N, C-alpha and C positions, 0 to 999 in steps of 0.2 A: 160330387163325384169327380175324381181327379182326371179321368180320361174320358169325360163325356164328349159328345160330338160338338165341334166348334162352329159349324156353318150356321148361318142364319136361316132358319126355316120355321114353318108352322108345325108344332108338335101337338097332336090331338090325343087326349086320353079317353078311351072308350070304356065305360063301366057297364059290364054285362052281368045282370043278376038272374040266376036260374035257381028257383027255390030259395035256399038259404046260402047258396054259393055265389061269391062275387068274383068276377073275372075282369082283370084290367088289361087292356090292349093299347099299345102306343102306335100311333099312325104318323108317318112322316109325309108331309105334303110338299110336292114340287109343282110350282106353277110355271108355265112357259107359253110363249106365243108360238104360233105355227112357224114363224120365221126365226125362232130362237135357235141358237147353236148349243154352246156348252153352258153348264150350270155347275157352280162350285158345290162340292159335297163335304169337303173338309180342308182346313188349313191350320198349320201350326209351325212353330219354330222347329228346326231340325232336331235340336236336343230333346224336345218333347216327344218326337217320334222315336228317338233313340231310347228314351226311357220306357216307352211303350213296347217297342219291338226288339230291343236289345241287339241292334247291329253294332259292329265294332267301330273303333275310332277312325279307321281309314275310310269307311263308308260315310261316316258322319262328316268328315272333312271334305270328301268329294261332293256330298250333297250341299254343303255350305258354299263350296265353290260354284256349284250349279245355281244356287239361289242368289249368290252375291253377298251372302252374310259374311263370308271370308273373301278377301280380295285375291285375285289370281296371282298377284306379285308375291304373296306370302308362300305360295306352294308351286313354283314353276316346275318342280320335279315331277308333279302329277300330270303335267300337260304333255301332249304328244306334238304340239306345235309351239312356236315361239309366242311369247305374250303379245308381241306386236302384231301377230296374225289373228288374234281373237276377233270374232264377229262383234263382240261387245266387251269393251275393256273393263266393265263393272262385274262381269260374271263369266262362267264357263259353261258351254253347252256340253252335253254328254259326248257328242261326237268329237270334242276337243280334248277329252281326257284320254289318258293312256288306255290301250285296249284291255289290259289286265284289270284295271280298276273298273271299267265299264262291265266287264264280265263278272266281276265280284258283285257289283250292284244288281245285275240281272239275276245272278244265281240266288242272291238273298231274297229278292222279291218272288222268284219262282218257288223257292222252298217255303216261303211264308205267305203265299198268296191268300190262303183261306183266312188267316189272321188279319192281314192287311185289309182285304175287301170287307170283312166283317166289321172291323173298327171304323172304317171310313163311311160305310153305308148304313150299318145297323147301330153301331155305338155299343157302349157297355153300361151296365148298371140299370137302375130303375127307369131311366128314360130311353133305354135301347128300343129302337123301332121294331114293331112286330109286322107292320104293313107299310107299303109305300103307295101313295096316291099321286098320280101325275095328271094335272089338268092342262089342256092345250086349247088356247084361244085362237080361233081362226078369224083374222081381221077381215078377210074377203067377204065372208057371209055372216059375220057377227055371231058365231056359234062357239060353244065350248064343249069339248069332248073330254072324257076322263077314262083312266084305267086304274084299277086297284089290284095290287098283287101282294101276296105275302112276302116278307122280306127275304126269305130263303130263295124264292124264285127269282127275285130281283138280283140278289147277290150272284146266283148262278149265271144269270143272263149277262150282267155287266162284267163279271169276272172271267167269263169264258173267252179263251184266246191266249195268244202268246204274250210273254213279257219280252218286250223288245224296244230298242231305241227308235223313236219316230224320225221321219225325214228331217225334221227341224231341230233334232237334238234333245227332245224331251223323252219321257218314258211312257210306253203303253203297257198297261197291266190289263190285258183283255180289252174291254171297251172303255176302260178308265184311263185318263191321262194324268200323269204327274208332271208338274211344271213349276217354274218360279212364279210366284203370285204376281209380282209387278204392281204398278199403279200405286195408289195411296189408300189407307196407310199401310204400314208394314210390308213393303214390296219384296223383302227378302225372305218371306216365309215360304214354306213348301206347300203347294196346293194340289188338290186332287179334284178332277172335274169329270162329269159325264154329260152325255146328251140325253136328257130325261125322256124326250119324245120317242127315242128309239124303243122304249118299252112297249109302245103300241104295236111293234112288230110281232109280239107274242100272240096277238089276236088277229094277225094278218091284216092289220090296218095300215095303209100307206101313210107315210109321213109327208103330207103335202105342205109345201112352203107357199 
């Protein structure tokens, strides 16, 4: 499948047989410790997302500047500050791009939020997730709690909220954060992350660290 989800996770296929009918359900598992913060849900090269979501070349270039795949020195006309003033000479934060470019990025993700959230949380094709299971290990008392939600509920929960630039210059899409991957390997890929333990809020369970 060309656009299958790329994050490393446990995929469980449930085969349910009722009389002569066979139902297949895919379950996405996210494991976290009680003191865990973010968890990656998808990462790809900008061009891969461009092929999936059909944003234009200007947005693609801006996102490549954001990840560092394209050096800032190649497109100084897209910056609202001098290159010497960049926080990181290897890449550009959204707060350092010209306002009209940032507005264009925000508008795109606003208008295509349902598609974006579906692709990065659910995926496409035969391995698209129908359910999401989050397990949370509490080191203090050596216990594990879990929550199981259908994928549409999870998408509505994590996708709810504004599309806006974060204080650190990344992008919030509801409760999802879009940022430069960093680290090794492939540090200049675009990455999407969530705090999986926040899903426990749907059942009124406090997220204790």
